C-alpha positions, 0 to 999 in steps of 0.5 A: 814913201820916204818916211814910213816909220814913226818919227815922233815920240809915242804918247803913252797913257796907262797901258795904251801907246799912241803913235804916228808914222812919218806919213801920218798914219795913227794907231793906238796899241795895247802895250800889254800884248802889242795888238792894234786897238785902232788905226787911222790914216789921218793924213791920207783920209784928210788930204793931208800934206807934209814937207820933205821930212815927213811927220814928226808930231807926238800926239797930244791927249786931252781927256777923251780927245787926241789931236793931230794936224794933217794940214793941207787943203781940207783941214789943219788940225783934227780931234779924234776919240782916243778910245775908237779913233773916230773923228770928233771935229776938223778945223778949217784949213790954213792951206799949209803943211804941218811943222815937225813939232808937237802941239801944246795945250793951254787955257787962256781967255776962258778957252782951252786952246791947242797951239800948233806950228805949221811950216807957215804959221803959229796958230791956236785952235779951240779944243772944244770945237776945232775953230781956228781962233788965231794965226800968225805967219812966221817971220821969214829970213832976211837972207834972200838965199834962205827965203827960197827954201821951205821953212823947217819948224822943229821946235815946240812953242813955249807959252806963258801968260798969254804969250807964245814963243816960236822959233826955227833954224836957218836964219828965220829967228824967233818970234813972240806972239801975244794972244788977244784978251778975247782969245780970238786974235794974236799979234807979234810982240817982238822978233829976234834974229839971234836964237833960231833954234833948229834942233833940240828945243828951247826952255823958259827959266825965270824969265829967260829963253835958253836954246842953241841957234843955227849957224850952219848944220854943224855949228851953233851957239848957246843963247839966252834971250829975255822973255 
Protein backbone atom coordinates (compact mmCIF):
# COMPACT_ATOMS: atom_id res chain seq x y z
CA UNK A 1 0.00 0.00 0.00
CA UNK A 2 1.06 3.60 -0.56
CA UNK A 3 -0.07 4.99 2.81
CA UNK A 4 0.76 2.55 5.62
CA UNK A 5 2.01 5.00 8.23
CA UNK A 6 -0.04 7.48 10.22
CA UNK A 7 -0.77 10.64 8.22
CA UNK A 8 -2.89 12.44 10.83
CA UNK A 9 -2.14 14.15 14.13
CA UNK A 10 -2.75 11.68 16.99
CA UNK A 11 -5.50 12.41 19.50
CA UNK A 12 -4.23 12.46 23.09
CA UNK A 13 -6.45 12.10 26.14
CA UNK A 14 -4.84 11.55 29.52
CA UNK A 15 -2.19 8.84 29.11
CA UNK A 16 -3.77 7.36 25.98
CA UNK A 17 -2.89 8.14 22.37
CA UNK A 18 -5.37 7.35 19.57
CA UNK A 19 -3.93 7.00 16.08
CA UNK A 20 -5.10 6.26 12.55
CA UNK A 21 -2.86 4.90 9.80
CA UNK A 22 -2.98 6.03 6.19
CA UNK A 23 -4.88 2.81 5.46
CA UNK A 24 -7.52 3.32 8.16
CA UNK A 25 -6.09 1.07 10.89
CA UNK A 26 -6.93 2.53 14.30
CA UNK A 27 -5.09 1.99 17.59
CA UNK A 28 -5.22 3.12 21.21
CA UNK A 29 -1.75 3.20 22.77
CA UNK A 30 -0.65 3.56 26.39
CA UNK A 31 1.60 6.62 26.31
CA UNK A 32 3.47 5.60 29.46
CA UNK A 33 4.83 2.33 28.09
CA UNK A 34 4.01 2.28 24.36
CA UNK A 35 1.82 -0.83 24.58
CA UNK A 36 -1.16 -1.14 22.24
CA UNK A 37 -4.36 -1.27 24.32
CA UNK A 38 -6.56 -2.09 21.32
CA UNK A 39 -6.40 -1.92 17.54
CA UNK A 40 -9.07 -2.13 14.87
CA UNK A 41 -8.77 -2.32 11.07
CA UNK A 42 -11.61 0.16 10.68
CA UNK A 43 -11.44 0.65 6.92
CA UNK A 44 -10.79 -2.97 5.99
CA UNK A 45 -13.50 -4.41 8.26
CA UNK A 46 -16.12 -1.88 7.10
CA UNK A 47 -15.36 -2.07 3.35
CA UNK A 48 -13.89 1.42 3.61
CA UNK A 49 -12.51 3.25 0.60
CA UNK A 50 -10.17 6.20 0.26
CA UNK A 51 -8.63 8.44 -2.35
CA UNK A 52 -5.11 8.25 -3.73
CA UNK A 53 -3.66 10.10 -0.71
CA UNK A 54 -5.00 7.64 1.86
CA UNK A 55 -6.50 8.56 5.23
CA UNK A 56 -5.58 11.82 6.98
CA UNK A 57 -8.29 12.07 9.65
CA UNK A 58 -7.50 12.84 13.29
CA UNK A 59 -9.82 10.79 15.48
CA UNK A 60 -12.51 12.73 17.34
CA UNK A 61 -13.27 11.79 20.97
CA UNK A 62 -16.67 12.53 22.52
CA UNK A 63 -17.16 11.20 26.04
CA UNK A 64 -16.88 7.42 25.77
CA UNK A 65 -17.04 7.45 21.97
CA UNK A 66 -14.49 7.86 19.22
CA UNK A 67 -15.54 8.71 15.65
CA UNK A 68 -14.00 7.65 12.35
CA UNK A 69 -15.20 7.77 8.71
CA UNK A 70 -14.29 4.72 6.59
CA UNK A 71 -16.60 5.70 3.74
CA UNK A 72 -17.42 3.18 1.04
CA UNK A 73 -20.50 1.08 0.22
CA UNK A 74 -21.29 -0.06 3.77
CA UNK A 75 -21.08 3.04 6.00
CA UNK A 76 -19.80 6.61 6.07
CA UNK A 77 -19.02 7.19 9.75
CA UNK A 78 -18.70 4.84 12.72
CA UNK A 79 -18.50 5.29 16.49
CA UNK A 80 -16.26 3.09 18.62
CA UNK A 81 -15.99 2.62 22.37
CA UNK A 82 -12.74 4.47 23.08
CA UNK A 83 -11.84 2.07 25.92
CA UNK A 84 -12.24 -1.18 23.98
CA UNK A 85 -12.40 -0.34 20.26
CA UNK A 86 -15.77 -2.08 19.90
CA UNK A 87 -18.27 -0.63 17.42
CA UNK A 88 -21.19 1.29 18.96
CA UNK A 89 -22.95 2.36 15.77
CA UNK A 90 -22.48 2.65 12.01
CA UNK A 91 -24.11 5.32 9.86
CA UNK A 92 -25.63 4.48 6.51
CA UNK A 93 -23.42 4.83 3.43
CA UNK A 94 -23.04 7.89 1.21
CA UNK A 95 -21.23 5.72 -1.37
CA UNK A 96 -18.39 8.17 -1.07
CA UNK A 97 -14.73 8.26 -0.06
CA UNK A 98 -13.66 10.09 3.11
CA UNK A 99 -11.96 13.45 2.73
CA UNK A 100 -8.46 14.22 4.01
CA UNK A 101 -9.83 16.24 6.91
CA UNK A 102 -10.88 15.85 10.52
CA UNK A 103 -14.51 16.10 11.65
CA UNK A 104 -15.96 18.58 14.12
CA UNK A 105 -18.58 18.15 16.85
CA UNK A 106 -21.40 20.66 17.25
CA UNK A 107 -24.67 21.11 19.12
CA UNK A 108 -27.58 22.49 17.10
CA UNK A 109 -31.38 22.06 17.03
CA UNK A 110 -31.22 19.97 20.18
CA UNK A 111 -28.86 17.47 18.56
CA UNK A 112 -25.18 16.70 18.93
CA UNK A 113 -23.78 16.27 15.42
CA UNK A 114 -20.54 15.00 13.95
CA UNK A 115 -19.88 17.10 10.85
CA UNK A 116 -17.62 15.37 8.36
CA UNK A 117 -16.14 16.01 4.94
CA UNK A 118 -16.10 13.33 2.25
CA UNK A 119 -14.68 13.78 -1.23
CA UNK A 120 -18.18 14.40 -2.53
CA UNK A 121 -20.13 15.83 0.42
CA UNK A 122 -20.28 17.78 3.64
CA UNK A 123 -22.58 15.87 6.02
CA UNK A 124 -23.95 15.77 9.55
CA UNK A 125 -24.35 12.59 11.65
CA UNK A 126 -26.41 12.25 14.85
CA UNK A 127 -23.78 11.48 17.49
CA UNK A 128 -26.26 9.49 19.58
CA UNK A 129 -27.22 6.87 16.99
CA UNK A 130 -25.33 7.36 13.71
CA UNK A 131 -28.26 8.67 11.68
CA UNK A 132 -27.11 10.83 8.76
CA UNK A 133 -29.14 13.97 9.41
CA UNK A 134 -28.20 15.91 6.28
CA UNK A 135 -25.76 15.97 3.37
CA UNK A 136 -24.86 18.53 0.72
CA UNK A 137 -22.80 17.79 -2.39
CA UNK A 138 -19.63 19.85 -2.87
CA UNK A 139 -19.63 22.48 -5.55
CA UNK A 140 -17.54 21.32 -8.51
CA UNK A 141 -15.08 23.53 -10.34
CA UNK A 142 -16.42 25.42 -13.34
CA UNK A 143 -13.21 24.48 -15.20
CA UNK A 144 -13.93 21.36 -17.31
CA UNK A 145 -10.27 20.32 -17.02
CA UNK A 146 -10.57 20.29 -13.23
CA UNK A 147 -13.87 18.41 -13.20
CA UNK A 148 -12.08 15.33 -14.52
CA UNK A 149 -10.12 15.02 -11.25
CA UNK A 150 -11.29 13.53 -7.97
CA UNK A 151 -11.87 16.32 -5.46
CA UNK A 152 -9.23 16.74 -2.75
CA UNK A 153 -10.82 18.02 0.46
CA UNK A 154 -8.13 18.69 3.08
CA UNK A 155 -9.74 21.48 5.11
CA UNK A 156 -11.67 20.91 8.33
CA UNK A 157 -14.98 22.82 8.15
CA UNK A 158 -15.86 25.91 10.19
CA UNK A 159 -19.09 26.16 12.22
CA UNK A 160 -21.05 29.01 13.79
CA UNK A 161 -24.76 29.46 14.61
CA UNK A 162 -26.16 26.71 12.42
CA UNK A 163 -23.89 27.52 9.47
CA UNK A 164 -21.05 25.33 8.16
CA UNK A 165 -18.31 26.54 5.81
CA UNK A 166 -16.31 24.09 3.71
CA UNK A 167 -13.68 24.70 1.06
CA UNK A 168 -11.17 22.84 -1.09
CA UNK A 169 -8.44 23.59 -3.59
CA UNK A 170 -8.18 23.18 -7.35
CA UNK A 171 -10.73 25.87 -8.23
CA UNK A 172 -13.60 24.19 -6.34
CA UNK A 173 -14.13 27.29 -4.19
CA UNK A 174 -15.92 27.59 -0.88
CA UNK A 175 -19.47 26.85 0.19
CA UNK A 176 -21.60 27.96 3.14
CA UNK A 177 -24.24 25.46 4.25
CA UNK A 178 -27.20 26.38 6.43
CA UNK A 179 -28.52 23.58 8.63
CA UNK A 180 -32.32 23.46 8.82
CA UNK A 181 -34.06 24.49 12.05
CA UNK A 182 -35.01 20.84 12.66
CA UNK A 183 -31.38 19.74 12.28
CA UNK A 184 -32.42 17.20 9.63
CA UNK A 185 -31.83 19.13 6.42
CA UNK A 186 -29.32 21.58 4.95
CA UNK A 187 -29.14 23.95 2.01
CA UNK A 188 -26.42 25.97 0.30
CA UNK A 189 -26.50 29.57 1.54
CA UNK A 190 -23.77 30.87 -0.76
CA UNK A 191 -20.74 29.81 -2.78
CA UNK A 192 -17.50 31.69 -3.38
CA UNK A 193 -14.92 31.09 -6.13
CA UNK A 194 -12.08 33.09 -4.53
CA UNK A 195 -11.05 31.13 -1.42
CA UNK A 196 -10.34 27.56 -2.52
CA UNK A 197 -8.05 26.55 0.33
CA UNK A 198 -5.90 23.55 -0.59
CA UNK A 199 -3.69 23.19 2.50
CA UNK A 200 -3.28 25.04 5.78
CA UNK A 201 -6.90 25.44 6.79
CA UNK A 202 -9.12 28.44 7.36
CA UNK A 203 -10.11 30.41 10.47
CA UNK A 204 -13.10 32.53 11.46
CA UNK A 205 -12.25 35.82 13.21
CA UNK A 206 -14.87 38.49 13.99
CA UNK A 207 -17.14 37.55 11.11
CA UNK A 208 -14.42 37.04 8.50
CA UNK A 209 -12.95 33.83 7.08
CA UNK A 210 -9.19 33.94 6.52
CA UNK A 211 -7.11 31.51 4.49
CA UNK A 212 -5.00 31.10 1.39
CA UNK A 213 -6.34 30.09 -1.99
CA UNK A 214 -5.03 27.78 -4.69
CA UNK A 215 -3.61 29.27 -7.86
CA UNK A 216 -1.37 26.28 -8.46
CA UNK A 217 0.48 23.85 -6.20
CA UNK A 218 3.24 26.42 -5.62
CA UNK A 219 1.26 29.63 -5.36
CA UNK A 220 -1.75 31.16 -3.67
CA UNK A 221 -2.99 34.47 -2.25
CA UNK A 222 -4.14 35.35 1.24
CA UNK A 223 -7.90 35.91 1.27
CA UNK A 224 -10.48 37.42 3.57
CA UNK A 225 -14.12 36.43 2.93
CA UNK A 226 -17.18 37.74 4.77
CA UNK A 227 -18.89 34.98 6.76
